[in-house]
mmCIF entry with sequence, helices, sheets and N, C-alpha, C, O atoms, coordinates in Angstrom:
data_MODEL
# 
_entry.id   MODEL 
# 
_entity.id                         1 
_entity.type                       polymer 
_entity.pdbx_number_of_molecules   1 
# 
_entity_poly.entity_id                      1 
_entity_poly.type                           'polypeptide(L)' 
_entity_poly.nstd_linkage                   no 
_entity_poly.nstd_monomer                   no 
_entity_poly.pdbx_seq_one_letter_code       MNEWEMLRRTAERLRTNYPSGTRVRLIQMGSDPRPVPPGTEGTVIAVDDAATYG 
_entity_poly.pdbx_seq_one_letter_code_can   MNEWEMLRRTAERLRTNYPSGTRVRLIQMGSDPRPVPPGTEGTVIAVDDAATYG 
_entity_poly.pdbx_strand_id                 A 
# 
loop_
_entity_poly_seq.entity_id 
_entity_poly_seq.num 
_entity_poly_seq.mon_id 
_entity_poly_seq.hetero 
1 1  MET n 
1 2  ASN n 
1 3  GLU n 
1 4  TRP n 
1 5  GLU n 
1 6  MET n 
1 7  LEU n 
1 8  ARG n 
1 9  ARG n 
1 10 THR n 
1 11 ALA n 
1 12 GLU n 
1 13 ARG n 
1 14 LEU n 
1 15 ARG n 
1 16 THR n 
1 17 ASN n 
1 18 TYR n 
1 19 PRO n 
1 20 SER n 
1 21 GLY n 
1 22 THR n 
1 23 ARG n 
1 24 VAL n 
1 25 ARG n 
1 26 LEU n 
1 27 ILE n 
1 28 GLN n 
1 29 MET n 
1 30 GLY n 
1 31 SER n 
1 32 ASP n 
1 33 PRO n 
1 34 ARG n 
1 35 PRO n 
1 36 VAL n 
1 37 PRO n 
1 38 PRO n 
1 39 GLY n 
1 40 THR n 
1 41 GLU n 
1 42 GLY n 
1 43 THR n 
1 44 VAL n 
1 45 ILE n 
1 46 ALA n 
1 47 VAL n 
1 48 ASP n 
1 49 ASP n 
1 50 ALA n 
1 51 ALA n 
1 52 THR n 
1 53 TYR n 
1 54 GLY n 
# 
_struct_asym.id          A 
_struct_asym.entity_id   1 
# 
_struct_conf.conf_type_id            HELX_P 
_struct_conf.id                      HELX_P1 
_struct_conf.pdbx_PDB_helix_id       AA1 
_struct_conf.beg_label_comp_id       GLU 
_struct_conf.beg_label_asym_id       A 
_struct_conf.beg_label_seq_id        3 
_struct_conf.pdbx_beg_PDB_ins_code   ? 
_struct_conf.end_label_comp_id       ASN 
_struct_conf.end_label_asym_id       A 
_struct_conf.end_label_seq_id        17 
_struct_conf.pdbx_end_PDB_ins_code   ? 
_struct_conf.beg_auth_comp_id        GLU 
_struct_conf.beg_auth_asym_id        A 
_struct_conf.beg_auth_seq_id         3 
_struct_conf.end_auth_comp_id        ASN 
_struct_conf.end_auth_asym_id        A 
_struct_conf.end_auth_seq_id         17 
_struct_conf.pdbx_PDB_helix_class    1 
_struct_conf.details                 ? 
_struct_conf.pdbx_PDB_helix_length   15 
# 
_struct_conf_type.id          HELX_P 
_struct_conf_type.criteria    ? 
_struct_conf_type.reference   ? 
# 
_struct_sheet.id               AA1 
_struct_sheet.type             ? 
_struct_sheet.number_strands   2 
_struct_sheet.details          ? 
# 
_struct_sheet_order.sheet_id     AA1 
_struct_sheet_order.range_id_1   1 
_struct_sheet_order.range_id_2   2 
_struct_sheet_order.offset       ? 
_struct_sheet_order.sense        anti-parallel 
# 
loop_
_struct_sheet_range.sheet_id 
_struct_sheet_range.id 
_struct_sheet_range.beg_label_comp_id 
_struct_sheet_range.beg_label_asym_id 
_struct_sheet_range.beg_label_seq_id 
_struct_sheet_range.pdbx_beg_PDB_ins_code 
_struct_sheet_range.end_label_comp_id 
_struct_sheet_range.end_label_asym_id 
_struct_sheet_range.end_label_seq_id 
_struct_sheet_range.pdbx_end_PDB_ins_code 
_struct_sheet_range.beg_auth_comp_id 
_struct_sheet_range.beg_auth_asym_id 
_struct_sheet_range.beg_auth_seq_id 
_struct_sheet_range.end_auth_comp_id 
_struct_sheet_range.end_auth_asym_id 
_struct_sheet_range.end_auth_seq_id 
AA1 1 ARG A 23 ? ARG A 25 ? ARG A 23 ARG A 25 
AA1 2 GLU A 41 ? THR A 43 ? GLU A 41 THR A 43 
# 
loop_
_atom_site.group_PDB 
_atom_site.id 
_atom_site.type_symbol 
_atom_site.label_atom_id 
_atom_site.label_alt_id 
_atom_site.label_comp_id 
_atom_site.label_asym_id 
_atom_site.label_entity_id 
_atom_site.label_seq_id 
_atom_site.pdbx_PDB_ins_code 
_atom_site.Cartn_x 
_atom_site.Cartn_y 
_atom_site.Cartn_z 
_atom_site.occupancy 
_atom_site.B_iso_or_equiv 
_atom_site.pdbx_formal_charge 
_atom_site.auth_seq_id 
_atom_site.auth_comp_id 
_atom_site.auth_asym_id 
_atom_site.auth_atom_id 
_atom_site.pdbx_PDB_model_num 
ATOM 1   N N  . MET A 1 1  ? -5.114  22.577  -0.060 1.00 0.00 ? 1  MET A N  1 
ATOM 2   C CA . MET A 1 1  ? -4.330  21.532  -0.554 1.00 0.00 ? 1  MET A CA 1 
ATOM 3   C C  . MET A 1 1  ? -5.060  20.766  -1.714 1.00 0.00 ? 1  MET A C  1 
ATOM 4   O O  . MET A 1 1  ? -6.167  20.256  -1.539 1.00 0.00 ? 1  MET A O  1 
ATOM 5   N N  . ASN A 1 2  ? -4.414  20.712  -2.858 1.00 0.00 ? 2  ASN A N  1 
ATOM 6   C CA . ASN A 1 2  ? -5.084  19.988  -3.864 1.00 0.00 ? 2  ASN A CA 1 
ATOM 7   C C  . ASN A 1 2  ? -4.912  18.441  -3.879 1.00 0.00 ? 2  ASN A C  1 
ATOM 8   O O  . ASN A 1 2  ? -4.153  17.906  -3.070 1.00 0.00 ? 2  ASN A O  1 
ATOM 9   N N  . GLU A 1 3  ? -5.604  17.732  -4.783 1.00 0.00 ? 3  GLU A N  1 
ATOM 10  C CA . GLU A 1 3  ? -5.595  16.364  -4.687 1.00 0.00 ? 3  GLU A CA 1 
ATOM 11  C C  . GLU A 1 3  ? -4.172  15.743  -4.975 1.00 0.00 ? 3  GLU A C  1 
ATOM 12  O O  . GLU A 1 3  ? -3.779  14.758  -4.350 1.00 0.00 ? 3  GLU A O  1 
ATOM 13  N N  . TRP A 1 4  ? -3.414  16.369  -5.957 1.00 0.00 ? 4  TRP A N  1 
ATOM 14  C CA . TRP A 1 4  ? -2.108  15.844  -6.149 1.00 0.00 ? 4  TRP A CA 1 
ATOM 15  C C  . TRP A 1 4  ? -1.226  15.961  -4.966 1.00 0.00 ? 4  TRP A C  1 
ATOM 16  O O  . TRP A 1 4  ? -0.488  15.025  -4.657 1.00 0.00 ? 4  TRP A O  1 
ATOM 17  N N  . GLU A 1 5  ? -1.262  17.065  -4.289 1.00 0.00 ? 5  GLU A N  1 
ATOM 18  C CA . GLU A 1 5  ? -0.446  17.159  -3.120 1.00 0.00 ? 5  GLU A CA 1 
ATOM 19  C C  . GLU A 1 5  ? -0.806  16.281  -2.013 1.00 0.00 ? 5  GLU A C  1 
ATOM 20  O O  . GLU A 1 5  ? 0.078   15.811  -1.297 1.00 0.00 ? 5  GLU A O  1 
ATOM 21  N N  . MET A 1 6  ? -2.147  16.005  -1.804 1.00 0.00 ? 6  MET A N  1 
ATOM 22  C CA . MET A 1 6  ? -2.478  15.032  -0.817 1.00 0.00 ? 6  MET A CA 1 
ATOM 23  C C  . MET A 1 6  ? -2.005  13.576  -1.185 1.00 0.00 ? 6  MET A C  1 
ATOM 24  O O  . MET A 1 6  ? -1.670  12.756  -0.330 1.00 0.00 ? 6  MET A O  1 
ATOM 25  N N  . LEU A 1 7  ? -2.009  13.337  -2.526 1.00 0.00 ? 7  LEU A N  1 
ATOM 26  C CA . LEU A 1 7  ? -1.571  11.975  -2.997 1.00 0.00 ? 7  LEU A CA 1 
ATOM 27  C C  . LEU A 1 7  ? 0.013   11.868  -2.684 1.00 0.00 ? 7  LEU A C  1 
ATOM 28  O O  . LEU A 1 7  ? 0.526   10.876  -2.166 1.00 0.00 ? 7  LEU A O  1 
ATOM 29  N N  . ARG A 1 8  ? 0.661   12.946  -3.043 1.00 0.00 ? 8  ARG A N  1 
ATOM 30  C CA . ARG A 1 8  ? 2.179   12.987  -2.847 1.00 0.00 ? 8  ARG A CA 1 
ATOM 31  C C  . ARG A 1 8  ? 2.518   12.749  -1.342 1.00 0.00 ? 8  ARG A C  1 
ATOM 32  O O  . ARG A 1 8  ? 3.394   11.981  -0.946 1.00 0.00 ? 8  ARG A O  1 
ATOM 33  N N  . ARG A 1 9  ? 1.726   13.493  -0.578 1.00 0.00 ? 9  ARG A N  1 
ATOM 34  C CA . ARG A 1 9  ? 2.061   13.357  1.030  1.00 0.00 ? 9  ARG A CA 1 
ATOM 35  C C  . ARG A 1 9  ? 1.675   11.954  1.446  1.00 0.00 ? 9  ARG A C  1 
ATOM 36  O O  . ARG A 1 9  ? 2.377   11.357  2.262  1.00 0.00 ? 9  ARG A O  1 
ATOM 37  N N  . THR A 1 10 ? 0.576   11.389  0.916  1.00 0.00 ? 10 THR A N  1 
ATOM 38  C CA . THR A 1 10 ? 0.238   9.996   1.335  1.00 0.00 ? 10 THR A CA 1 
ATOM 39  C C  . THR A 1 10 ? 1.256   9.050   0.873  1.00 0.00 ? 10 THR A C  1 
ATOM 40  O O  . THR A 1 10 ? 1.617   8.166   1.650  1.00 0.00 ? 10 THR A O  1 
ATOM 41  N N  . ALA A 1 11 ? 1.759   9.130   -0.298 1.00 0.00 ? 11 ALA A N  1 
ATOM 42  C CA . ALA A 1 11 ? 2.736   8.200   -0.824 1.00 0.00 ? 11 ALA A CA 1 
ATOM 43  C C  . ALA A 1 11 ? 4.136   8.359   -0.076 1.00 0.00 ? 11 ALA A C  1 
ATOM 44  O O  . ALA A 1 11 ? 4.867   7.388   0.116  1.00 0.00 ? 11 ALA A O  1 
ATOM 45  N N  . GLU A 1 12 ? 4.448   9.619   0.323  1.00 0.00 ? 12 GLU A N  1 
ATOM 46  C CA . GLU A 1 12 ? 5.661   9.759   1.157  1.00 0.00 ? 12 GLU A CA 1 
ATOM 47  C C  . GLU A 1 12 ? 5.531   9.213   2.437  1.00 0.00 ? 12 GLU A C  1 
ATOM 48  O O  . GLU A 1 12 ? 6.510   8.642   2.918  1.00 0.00 ? 12 GLU A O  1 
ATOM 49  N N  . ARG A 1 13 ? 4.409   9.298   3.118  1.00 0.00 ? 13 ARG A N  1 
ATOM 50  C CA . ARG A 1 13 ? 4.139   8.768   4.505  1.00 0.00 ? 13 ARG A CA 1 
ATOM 51  C C  . ARG A 1 13 ? 4.197   7.272   4.412  1.00 0.00 ? 13 ARG A C  1 
ATOM 52  O O  . ARG A 1 13 ? 4.776   6.640   5.296  1.00 0.00 ? 13 ARG A O  1 
ATOM 53  N N  . LEU A 1 14 ? 3.553   6.585   3.252  1.00 0.00 ? 14 LEU A N  1 
ATOM 54  C CA . LEU A 1 14 ? 3.684   5.228   3.140  1.00 0.00 ? 14 LEU A CA 1 
ATOM 55  C C  . LEU A 1 14 ? 5.119   4.687   2.948  1.00 0.00 ? 14 LEU A C  1 
ATOM 56  O O  . LEU A 1 14 ? 5.502   3.636   3.461  1.00 0.00 ? 14 LEU A O  1 
ATOM 57  N N  . ARG A 1 15 ? 5.869   5.465   2.188  1.00 0.00 ? 15 ARG A N  1 
ATOM 58  C CA . ARG A 1 15 ? 7.226   5.166   1.985  1.00 0.00 ? 15 ARG A CA 1 
ATOM 59  C C  . ARG A 1 15 ? 8.135   5.044   3.295  1.00 0.00 ? 15 ARG A C  1 
ATOM 60  O O  . ARG A 1 15 ? 9.029   4.225   3.507  1.00 0.00 ? 15 ARG A O  1 
ATOM 61  N N  . THR A 1 16 ? 7.702   6.007   4.065  1.00 0.00 ? 16 THR A N  1 
ATOM 62  C CA . THR A 1 16 ? 8.380   6.070   5.476  1.00 0.00 ? 16 THR A CA 1 
ATOM 63  C C  . THR A 1 16 ? 7.946   5.004   6.257  1.00 0.00 ? 16 THR A C  1 
ATOM 64  O O  . THR A 1 16 ? 8.805   4.339   6.835  1.00 0.00 ? 16 THR A O  1 
ATOM 65  N N  . ASN A 1 17 ? 6.646   4.690   6.393  1.00 0.00 ? 17 ASN A N  1 
ATOM 66  C CA . ASN A 1 17 ? 6.022   3.726   7.295  1.00 0.00 ? 17 ASN A CA 1 
ATOM 67  C C  . ASN A 1 17 ? 6.286   2.291   6.775  1.00 0.00 ? 17 ASN A C  1 
ATOM 68  O O  . ASN A 1 17 ? 6.373   1.372   7.589  1.00 0.00 ? 17 ASN A O  1 
ATOM 69  N N  . TYR A 1 18 ? 6.415   2.070   5.451  1.00 0.00 ? 18 TYR A N  1 
ATOM 70  C CA . TYR A 1 18 ? 6.454   0.786   4.928  1.00 0.00 ? 18 TYR A CA 1 
ATOM 71  C C  . TYR A 1 18 ? 7.690   0.684   3.881  1.00 0.00 ? 18 TYR A C  1 
ATOM 72  O O  . TYR A 1 18 ? 7.463   0.536   2.680  1.00 0.00 ? 18 TYR A O  1 
ATOM 73  N N  . PRO A 1 19 ? 8.906   0.764   4.354  1.00 0.00 ? 19 PRO A N  1 
ATOM 74  C CA . PRO A 1 19 ? 9.991   0.669   3.471  1.00 0.00 ? 19 PRO A CA 1 
ATOM 75  C C  . PRO A 1 19 ? 10.121  -0.640  2.771  1.00 0.00 ? 19 PRO A C  1 
ATOM 76  O O  . PRO A 1 19 ? 9.527   -1.630  3.198  1.00 0.00 ? 19 PRO A O  1 
ATOM 77  N N  . SER A 1 20 ? 10.929  -0.682  1.636  1.00 0.00 ? 20 SER A N  1 
ATOM 78  C CA . SER A 1 20 ? 11.019  -2.002  0.994  1.00 0.00 ? 20 SER A CA 1 
ATOM 79  C C  . SER A 1 20 ? 11.545  -3.007  1.978  1.00 0.00 ? 20 SER A C  1 
ATOM 80  O O  . SER A 1 20 ? 12.410  -2.745  2.814  1.00 0.00 ? 20 SER A O  1 
ATOM 81  N N  . GLY A 1 21 ? 10.959  -4.185  1.823  1.00 0.00 ? 21 GLY A N  1 
ATOM 82  C CA . GLY A 1 21 ? 11.376  -5.340  2.753  1.00 0.00 ? 21 GLY A CA 1 
ATOM 83  C C  . GLY A 1 21 ? 10.405  -5.493  3.976  1.00 0.00 ? 21 GLY A C  1 
ATOM 84  O O  . GLY A 1 21 ? 10.443  -6.514  4.663  1.00 0.00 ? 21 GLY A O  1 
ATOM 85  N N  . THR A 1 22 ? 9.547   -4.480  4.237  1.00 0.00 ? 22 THR A N  1 
ATOM 86  C CA . THR A 1 22 ? 8.574   -4.632  5.354  1.00 0.00 ? 22 THR A CA 1 
ATOM 87  C C  . THR A 1 22 ? 7.639   -5.771  5.076  1.00 0.00 ? 22 THR A C  1 
ATOM 88  O O  . THR A 1 22 ? 7.115   -5.899  3.970  1.00 0.00 ? 22 THR A O  1 
ATOM 89  N N  . ARG A 1 23 ? 7.418   -6.632  6.109  1.00 0.00 ? 23 ARG A N  1 
ATOM 90  C CA . ARG A 1 23 ? 6.405   -7.705  5.974  1.00 0.00 ? 23 ARG A CA 1 
ATOM 91  C C  . ARG A 1 23 ? 5.073   -7.168  6.291  1.00 0.00 ? 23 ARG A C  1 
ATOM 92  O O  . ARG A 1 23 ? 4.954   -6.375  7.226  1.00 0.00 ? 23 ARG A O  1 
ATOM 93  N N  . VAL A 1 24 ? 3.962   -7.572  5.519  1.00 0.00 ? 24 VAL A N  1 
ATOM 94  C CA . VAL A 1 24 ? 2.578   -7.128  5.764  1.00 0.00 ? 24 VAL A CA 1 
ATOM 95  C C  . VAL A 1 24 ? 1.649   -8.447  5.701  1.00 0.00 ? 24 VAL A C  1 
ATOM 96  O O  . VAL A 1 24 ? 1.979   -9.505  5.167  1.00 0.00 ? 24 VAL A O  1 
ATOM 97  N N  . ARG A 1 25 ? 0.476   -8.192  6.320  1.00 0.00 ? 25 ARG A N  1 
ATOM 98  C CA . ARG A 1 25 ? -0.582  -9.272  6.302  1.00 0.00 ? 25 ARG A CA 1 
ATOM 99  C C  . ARG A 1 25 ? -1.857  -8.651  5.869  1.00 0.00 ? 25 ARG A C  1 
ATOM 100 O O  . ARG A 1 25 ? -2.292  -7.650  6.440  1.00 0.00 ? 25 ARG A O  1 
ATOM 101 N N  . LEU A 1 26 ? -2.501  -9.248  4.820  1.00 0.00 ? 26 LEU A N  1 
ATOM 102 C CA . LEU A 1 26 ? -3.744  -8.711  4.448  1.00 0.00 ? 26 LEU A CA 1 
ATOM 103 C C  . LEU A 1 26 ? -4.868  -9.078  5.425  1.00 0.00 ? 26 LEU A C  1 
ATOM 104 O O  . LEU A 1 26 ? -5.036  -10.208 5.884  1.00 0.00 ? 26 LEU A O  1 
ATOM 105 N N  . ILE A 1 27 ? -5.644  -7.967  5.702  1.00 0.00 ? 27 ILE A N  1 
ATOM 106 C CA . ILE A 1 27 ? -6.904  -8.121  6.539  1.00 0.00 ? 27 ILE A CA 1 
ATOM 107 C C  . ILE A 1 27 ? -8.012  -8.428  5.739  1.00 0.00 ? 27 ILE A C  1 
ATOM 108 O O  . ILE A 1 27 ? -8.664  -9.450  5.951  1.00 0.00 ? 27 ILE A O  1 
ATOM 109 N N  . GLN A 1 28 ? -8.319  -7.562  4.743  1.00 0.00 ? 28 GLN A N  1 
ATOM 110 C CA . GLN A 1 28 ? -9.490  -7.807  3.892  1.00 0.00 ? 28 GLN A CA 1 
ATOM 111 C C  . GLN A 1 28 ? -9.306  -7.009  2.548  1.00 0.00 ? 28 GLN A C  1 
ATOM 112 O O  . GLN A 1 28 ? -8.561  -6.029  2.552  1.00 0.00 ? 28 GLN A O  1 
ATOM 113 N N  . MET A 1 29 ? -9.920  -7.370  1.466  1.00 0.00 ? 29 MET A N  1 
ATOM 114 C CA . MET A 1 29 ? -9.870  -6.705  0.204  1.00 0.00 ? 29 MET A CA 1 
ATOM 115 C C  . MET A 1 29 ? -11.093 -6.028  -0.204 1.00 0.00 ? 29 MET A C  1 
ATOM 116 O O  . MET A 1 29 ? -11.039 -5.250  -1.157 1.00 0.00 ? 29 MET A O  1 
ATOM 117 N N  . GLY A 1 30 ? -12.244 -6.245  0.437  1.00 0.00 ? 30 GLY A N  1 
ATOM 118 C CA . GLY A 1 30 ? -13.483 -5.619  0.044  1.00 0.00 ? 30 GLY A CA 1 
ATOM 119 C C  . GLY A 1 30 ? -14.118 -6.409  -1.160 1.00 0.00 ? 30 GLY A C  1 
ATOM 120 O O  . GLY A 1 30 ? -14.226 -7.634  -1.109 1.00 0.00 ? 30 GLY A O  1 
ATOM 121 N N  . SER A 1 31 ? -14.524 -5.694  -2.215 1.00 0.00 ? 31 SER A N  1 
ATOM 122 C CA . SER A 1 31 ? -15.241 -6.233  -3.206 1.00 0.00 ? 31 SER A CA 1 
ATOM 123 C C  . SER A 1 31 ? -14.362 -6.505  -4.568 1.00 0.00 ? 31 SER A C  1 
ATOM 124 O O  . SER A 1 31 ? -14.859 -6.345  -5.683 1.00 0.00 ? 31 SER A O  1 
ATOM 125 N N  . ASP A 1 32 ? -13.139 -6.891  -4.385 1.00 0.00 ? 32 ASP A N  1 
ATOM 126 C CA . ASP A 1 32 ? -12.273 -7.169  -5.440 1.00 0.00 ? 32 ASP A CA 1 
ATOM 127 C C  . ASP A 1 32 ? -12.816 -8.320  -6.152 1.00 0.00 ? 32 ASP A C  1 
ATOM 128 O O  . ASP A 1 32 ? -13.288 -9.269  -5.526 1.00 0.00 ? 32 ASP A O  1 
ATOM 129 N N  . PRO A 1 33 ? -12.772 -8.286  -7.597 1.00 0.00 ? 33 PRO A N  1 
ATOM 130 C CA . PRO A 1 33 ? -13.232 -9.370  -8.414 1.00 0.00 ? 33 PRO A CA 1 
ATOM 131 C C  . PRO A 1 33 ? -12.416 -10.737 -8.230 1.00 0.00 ? 33 PRO A C  1 
ATOM 132 O O  . PRO A 1 33 ? -12.913 -11.856 -8.354 1.00 0.00 ? 33 PRO A O  1 
ATOM 133 N N  . ARG A 1 34 ? -11.092 -10.461 -7.917 1.00 0.00 ? 34 ARG A N  1 
ATOM 134 C CA . ARG A 1 34 ? -10.239 -11.686 -7.646 1.00 0.00 ? 34 ARG A CA 1 
ATOM 135 C C  . ARG A 1 34 ? -9.579  -11.469 -6.302 1.00 0.00 ? 34 ARG A C  1 
ATOM 136 O O  . ARG A 1 34 ? -8.414  -11.083 -6.200 1.00 0.00 ? 34 ARG A O  1 
ATOM 137 N N  . PRO A 1 35 ? -10.338 -11.723 -5.312 1.00 0.00 ? 35 PRO A N  1 
ATOM 138 C CA . PRO A 1 35 ? -9.810  -11.498 -3.956 1.00 0.00 ? 35 PRO A CA 1 
ATOM 139 C C  . PRO A 1 35 ? -8.615  -12.439 -3.533 1.00 0.00 ? 35 PRO A C  1 
ATOM 140 O O  . PRO A 1 35 ? -8.477  -13.584 -3.964 1.00 0.00 ? 35 PRO A O  1 
ATOM 141 N N  . VAL A 1 36 ? -7.851  -11.880 -2.727 1.00 0.00 ? 36 VAL A N  1 
ATOM 142 C CA . VAL A 1 36 ? -6.719  -12.685 -2.032 1.00 0.00 ? 36 VAL A CA 1 
ATOM 143 C C  . VAL A 1 36 ? -7.250  -12.973 -0.747 1.00 0.00 ? 36 VAL A C  1 
ATOM 144 O O  . VAL A 1 36 ? -7.832  -12.079 -0.132 1.00 0.00 ? 36 VAL A O  1 
ATOM 145 N N  . PRO A 1 37 ? -7.104  -14.279 -0.191 1.00 0.00 ? 37 PRO A N  1 
ATOM 146 C CA . PRO A 1 37 ? -7.631  -14.651 1.078  1.00 0.00 ? 37 PRO A CA 1 
ATOM 147 C C  . PRO A 1 37 ? -7.053  -13.864 2.281  1.00 0.00 ? 37 PRO A C  1 
ATOM 148 O O  . PRO A 1 37 ? -5.849  -13.628 2.382  1.00 0.00 ? 37 PRO A O  1 
ATOM 149 N N  . PRO A 1 38 ? -7.954  -13.483 3.162  1.00 0.00 ? 38 PRO A N  1 
ATOM 150 C CA . PRO A 1 38 ? -7.489  -12.713 4.409  1.00 0.00 ? 38 PRO A CA 1 
ATOM 151 C C  . PRO A 1 38 ? -6.378  -13.622 5.042  1.00 0.00 ? 38 PRO A C  1 
ATOM 152 O O  . PRO A 1 38 ? -6.390  -14.852 5.005  1.00 0.00 ? 38 PRO A O  1 
ATOM 153 N N  . GLY A 1 39 ? -5.415  -12.841 5.628  1.00 0.00 ? 39 GLY A N  1 
ATOM 154 C CA . GLY A 1 39 ? -4.321  -13.573 6.234  1.00 0.00 ? 39 GLY A CA 1 
ATOM 155 C C  . GLY A 1 39 ? -3.096  -13.774 5.479  1.00 0.00 ? 39 GLY A C  1 
ATOM 156 O O  . GLY A 1 39 ? -2.049  -14.077 6.051  1.00 0.00 ? 39 GLY A O  1 
ATOM 157 N N  . THR A 1 40 ? -3.179  -13.613 4.169  1.00 0.00 ? 40 THR A N  1 
ATOM 158 C CA . THR A 1 40 ? -2.096  -13.742 3.188  1.00 0.00 ? 40 THR A CA 1 
ATOM 159 C C  . THR A 1 40 ? -1.019  -12.773 3.579  1.00 0.00 ? 40 THR A C  1 
ATOM 160 O O  . THR A 1 40 ? -1.285  -11.617 3.906  1.00 0.00 ? 40 THR A O  1 
ATOM 161 N N  . GLU A 1 41 ? 0.251   -13.275 3.542  1.00 0.00 ? 41 GLU A N  1 
ATOM 162 C CA . GLU A 1 41 ? 1.353   -12.385 3.950  1.00 0.00 ? 41 GLU A CA 1 
ATOM 163 C C  . GLU A 1 41 ? 2.241   -12.098 2.773  1.00 0.00 ? 41 GLU A C  1 
ATOM 164 O O  . GLU A 1 41 ? 2.362   -12.950 1.892  1.00 0.00 ? 41 GLU A O  1 
ATOM 165 N N  . GLY A 1 42 ? 2.898   -10.893 2.704  1.00 0.00 ? 42 GLY A N  1 
ATOM 166 C CA . GLY A 1 42 ? 3.784   -10.538 1.717  1.00 0.00 ? 42 GLY A CA 1 
ATOM 167 C C  . GLY A 1 42 ? 4.887   -9.626  2.138  1.00 0.00 ? 42 GLY A C  1 
ATOM 168 O O  . GLY A 1 42 ? 5.026   -9.288  3.313  1.00 0.00 ? 42 GLY A O  1 
ATOM 169 N N  . THR A 1 43 ? 5.685   -9.221  1.157  1.00 0.00 ? 43 THR A N  1 
ATOM 170 C CA . THR A 1 43 ? 6.805   -8.306  1.458  1.00 0.00 ? 43 THR A CA 1 
ATOM 171 C C  . THR A 1 43 ? 6.628   -7.048  0.621  1.00 0.00 ? 43 THR A C  1 
ATOM 172 O O  . THR A 1 43 ? 6.400   -7.194  -0.580 1.00 0.00 ? 43 THR A O  1 
ATOM 173 N N  . VAL A 1 44 ? 6.711   -5.826  1.139  1.00 0.00 ? 44 VAL A N  1 
ATOM 174 C CA . VAL A 1 44 ? 6.686   -4.598  0.311  1.00 0.00 ? 44 VAL A CA 1 
ATOM 175 C C  . VAL A 1 44 ? 7.865   -4.624  -0.557 1.00 0.00 ? 44 VAL A C  1 
ATOM 176 O O  . VAL A 1 44 ? 8.979   -4.963  -0.157 1.00 0.00 ? 44 VAL A O  1 
ATOM 177 N N  . ILE A 1 45 ? 7.588   -4.245  -1.796 1.00 0.00 ? 45 ILE A N  1 
ATOM 178 C CA . ILE A 1 45 ? 8.766   -4.108  -2.697 1.00 0.00 ? 45 ILE A CA 1 
ATOM 179 C C  . ILE A 1 45 ? 9.025   -2.674  -2.922 1.00 0.00 ? 45 ILE A C  1 
ATOM 180 O O  . ILE A 1 45 ? 10.182  -2.258  -2.980 1.00 0.00 ? 45 ILE A O  1 
ATOM 181 N N  . ALA A 1 46 ? 7.931   -1.843  -3.062 1.00 0.00 ? 46 ALA A N  1 
ATOM 182 C CA . ALA A 1 46 ? 8.081   -0.449  -3.282 1.00 0.00 ? 46 ALA A CA 1 
ATOM 183 C C  . ALA A 1 46 ? 6.687   0.324   -3.080 1.00 0.00 ? 46 ALA A C  1 
ATOM 184 O O  . ALA A 1 46 ? 5.615   -0.279  -3.117 1.00 0.00 ? 46 ALA A O  1 
ATOM 185 N N  . VAL A 1 47 ? 6.778   1.569   -2.885 1.00 0.00 ? 47 VAL A N  1 
ATOM 186 C CA . VAL A 1 47 ? 5.531   2.307   -2.816 1.00 0.00 ? 47 VAL A CA 1 
ATOM 187 C C  . VAL A 1 47 ? 5.504   3.343   -4.059 1.00 0.00 ? 47 VAL A C  1 
ATOM 188 O O  . VAL A 1 47 ? 6.436   4.144   -4.125 1.00 0.00 ? 47 VAL A O  1 
ATOM 189 N N  . ASP A 1 48 ? 4.608   3.373   -4.937 1.00 0.00 ? 48 ASP A N  1 
ATOM 190 C CA . ASP A 1 48 ? 4.705   4.148   -6.072 1.00 0.00 ? 48 ASP A CA 1 
ATOM 191 C C  . ASP A 1 48 ? 4.189   5.545   -5.880 1.00 0.00 ? 48 ASP A C  1 
ATOM 192 O O  . ASP A 1 48 ? 3.741   5.834   -4.770 1.00 0.00 ? 48 ASP A O  1 
ATOM 193 N N  . ASP A 1 49 ? 4.200   6.453   -6.843 1.00 0.00 ? 49 ASP A N  1 
ATOM 194 C CA . ASP A 1 49 ? 3.697   7.813   -6.734 1.00 0.00 ? 49 ASP A CA 1 
ATOM 195 C C  . ASP A 1 49 ? 2.178   7.825   -6.464 1.00 0.00 ? 49 ASP A C  1 
ATOM 196 O O  . ASP A 1 49 ? 1.701   8.805   -5.891 1.00 0.00 ? 49 ASP A O  1 
ATOM 197 N N  . ALA A 1 50 ? 1.460   6.889   -6.806 1.00 0.00 ? 50 ALA A N  1 
ATOM 198 C CA . ALA A 1 50 ? -0.001  6.797   -6.599 1.00 0.00 ? 50 ALA A CA 1 
ATOM 199 C C  . ALA A 1 50 ? -0.342  6.168   -5.284 1.00 0.00 ? 50 ALA A C  1 
ATOM 200 O O  . ALA A 1 50 ? -1.492  5.795   -5.049 1.00 0.00 ? 50 ALA A O  1 
ATOM 201 N N  . ALA A 1 51 ? 0.669   6.039   -4.390 1.00 0.00 ? 51 ALA A N  1 
ATOM 202 C CA . ALA A 1 51 ? 0.450   5.533   -3.036 1.00 0.00 ? 51 ALA A CA 1 
ATOM 203 C C  . ALA A 1 51 ? 0.037   4.093   -3.109 1.00 0.00 ? 51 ALA A C  1 
ATOM 204 O O  . ALA A 1 51 ? -0.730  3.652   -2.252 1.00 0.00 ? 51 ALA A O  1 
ATOM 205 N N  . THR A 1 52 ? 0.501   3.315   -4.091 1.00 0.00 ? 52 THR A N  1 
ATOM 206 C CA . THR A 1 52 ? 0.085   1.923   -4.218 1.00 0.00 ? 52 THR A CA 1 
ATOM 207 C C  . THR A 1 52 ? 1.459   1.161   -3.795 1.00 0.00 ? 52 THR A C  1 
ATOM 208 O O  . THR A 1 52 ? 2.544   1.503   -4.266 1.00 0.00 ? 52 THR A O  1 
ATOM 209 N N  . TYR A 1 53 ? 1.338   0.269   -3.015 1.00 0.00 ? 53 TYR A N  1 
ATOM 210 C CA . TYR A 1 53 ? 2.496   -0.568  -2.696 1.00 0.00 ? 53 TYR A CA 1 
ATOM 211 C C  . TYR A 1 53 ? 2.296   -2.006  -3.251 1.00 0.00 ? 53 TYR A C  1 
ATOM 212 O O  . TYR A 1 53 ? 1.225   -2.610  -3.313 1.00 0.00 ? 53 TYR A O  1 
ATOM 213 N N  . GLY A 1 54 ? 3.553   -2.456  -3.652 1.00 0.00 ? 54 GLY A N  1 
ATOM 214 C CA . GLY A 1 54 ? 3.575   -3.812  -4.236 1.00 0.00 ? 54 GLY A CA 1 
ATOM 215 C C  . GLY A 1 54 ? 4.699   -4.588  -3.735 1.00 0.00 ? 54 GLY A C  1 
ATOM 216 O O  . GLY A 1 54 ? 4.869   -5.745  -4.119 1.00 0.00 ? 54 GLY A O  1 
# 
């Protein structure tokens, strides 16, 4: 399986598990230069083809 196929499958799995409207809570961000505080809550708007949700 190539990298693009793995990414496509990951994005599809995330879309199934986290449909639009799903509430989420941030646990940690790691070394992001502009971190969001742990415990911040939000709502999933969509999952894009790069398996990024916003």
